[in-house]
Phi, psi and omega in degrees: 000133176291164179303315185292328179294318179299315180296328176296315179295316183296319184295326177291317178301314183293324179294338179265351181244349186233070177292132186276154164274126188286135170225081194119185185248029183264204181207177188244152169247116170297139178257130181252154186283146181242193183301145190238163175265005177233130181275178180304328180271008180080013177274147179284126178270102185297321178296316184291324179293318179298324178294321183295313180302316178296318182292318178302311180308305189291322176304314184277337168296315180293323172307310175300320176298315176295320181295317177300320182289324188273322191232353180087160182294347174296339180273358181288150175291158177301128182085354181291144179204144176285111178278158173302154178292157184239131181275119178283340186289337185295327182286333182288342175277354186241031188290137176270161193300323182294351182267348182292340184274007183300118186236314185275108179264021184248023175286177192263063176243333175228160197222129185223150175212182191251145170213171179240142176233135175100180176217103008286154184292138171259139183266137179234142170265122181233155170272119177277120193229112176283358179255012171214172193226016178239154175248125175214150176215163176295152174250164175297348179274353179283118181249002175300148187291330180291349174275343186307314185273000182272149168296141182228140179290127177249100186294338178285350184261357180250136177271358194243350182285137180229114183287156177238177179274001182272161177227165185237131178207128170238129181251144178241167192295335186273002179094352180277174181203165169242122182212162177169179181286171174249130175234163166257141181206170168279126182235131174243125175227130181055029179081004182258126186256129174237134171261154177053045174273136180284130177205169176239119169274102195283148181257340172234142181229122184299138173311335185293345178263353184300324183271353181281136175293325179295147185278321184207202185237135173239100180288138180238013177274194183278157183295338182307325181258015180273136178293330180278333183053055183236165181293133181287164185308311191288323172298318173300318177303318175294317183294331184263010178067024181276328178228153175277331186234135175263067176233146174223156180232147181227134165238127174242122180197180183290331182223148174062034175289146187205144167248128177253122179256132179094016180155204178232167179250099186290348177284353180253001180211158183246149177069196180274160179271134178272099182267153177221138181301137171291133186237155179079179183242016187285358174084005182258165167279083192241132175237156178245176179072026175284155175222141175256122183234147169234120183057042178069004171269128186294121173259321179207145186228174181051045185274144164268132190235130172243127184264120192226107176286345184269007178242127184292306193262184175245125182246133179221169176306137184304319184292323183289318176298309177308316177300321180292320181278349174290346176265359175266123179307123171069014174293146176210161172298143184259111188296334180277353178215091180310129178098344179263161183231154170239157181208163174302132186297326180296342179246030175306122189292139179242015185239013181274130183211151164257147169220162177230041176096358176241236180289150169282120179256104191277139173271125182295160173299322180303315190278342173283343187266111178270004174131163181280141165246357171200180181295343186235349189246139176235164181259138174277156183278346179265126182234156176264112178201134174272113175266003177086009188273353172132169176298140175052036184249133176248140172259115189252108184257208184305322179305332174270312186301334179292354183258351181222171167266131184244132180239143182228122188240112166292326182302309187256006177054053187210156174233145185218171183225148177216163183277129180292141176283000000 
């Protein structure tokens, strides 16, 4: 059975066993686990991690290009800058032996779920990404080899697709791209139906997506960073009366992971959601006033933080990341992966937390551990890297989100966290 078939079966099973408690009039998309940087035996996959770092770098580089095109450089965070592209293939050539046994591609580092496009609807497996803002899937016009195993949109089979005069393009550091025309179509996600939703049935697909089980990307951020610069799905859903609230909630975990569109799912979290206003004009789910603490000792303050479900790791300014690891016994820079740090596996930190003036949201020792590099040493999930996103800015990915329930509200322009049940 192929990886995609396994994911499809898991998605069906989850959808029949994890009925949400409604908080709003939306619905849920069960999220299945995707490819990981840690294999079944707990070893760190260097090549996969290098690919993830390059993809994160290039994604946010493209976001800044789109932001400049859509809103001008005045929308940039202080100190933000469009950096040169990063080639992901260089990391793939340096895989270490322990990574070659990677078999299970269903670990909890990336997350995918199903939606339908067209009338009648075609089902696609997509990565739901709060760090991007466009929807794209391959089309039947894509002849790249990496498109072959994927579900492809067939415009001639749908009665609701309408081509536009716009085009879609994302470029990557290896010279490859994802590109295609822009169409409007009927899209259904979590039972929420939106008509005339902009998306791209792409004709070219970068090799970096060739090993992904998912067919495409469903961006959940603001239109300021969209290549299409069009209204996102959930705002269209509210405008068309399909949901009452343009809010969505995400739980990422080994079981019962879920995207809830049109509200949040209280059966997955305890207490109130601690909301914080979205700041700046950068088009991200970005908050200010963040603090990094270790054992309740302040390491860095006044942080700008971007919450990105499409990113595996947590990236911060090198000086602040280094200060954090100085509090971890015997931690040291990991020479084989610049920006990453290693530490004795038995002392994986369980006391690292972020707060935004309220509760400390702690990252578990398991989620701080990105995998073994020897029988005794492990790699940390927090890495030092400048992504060009701005001064004092952190990109906070799944390694943090797996510890909390996260809510995103277009209505109130805020992002919030709650304690998982």
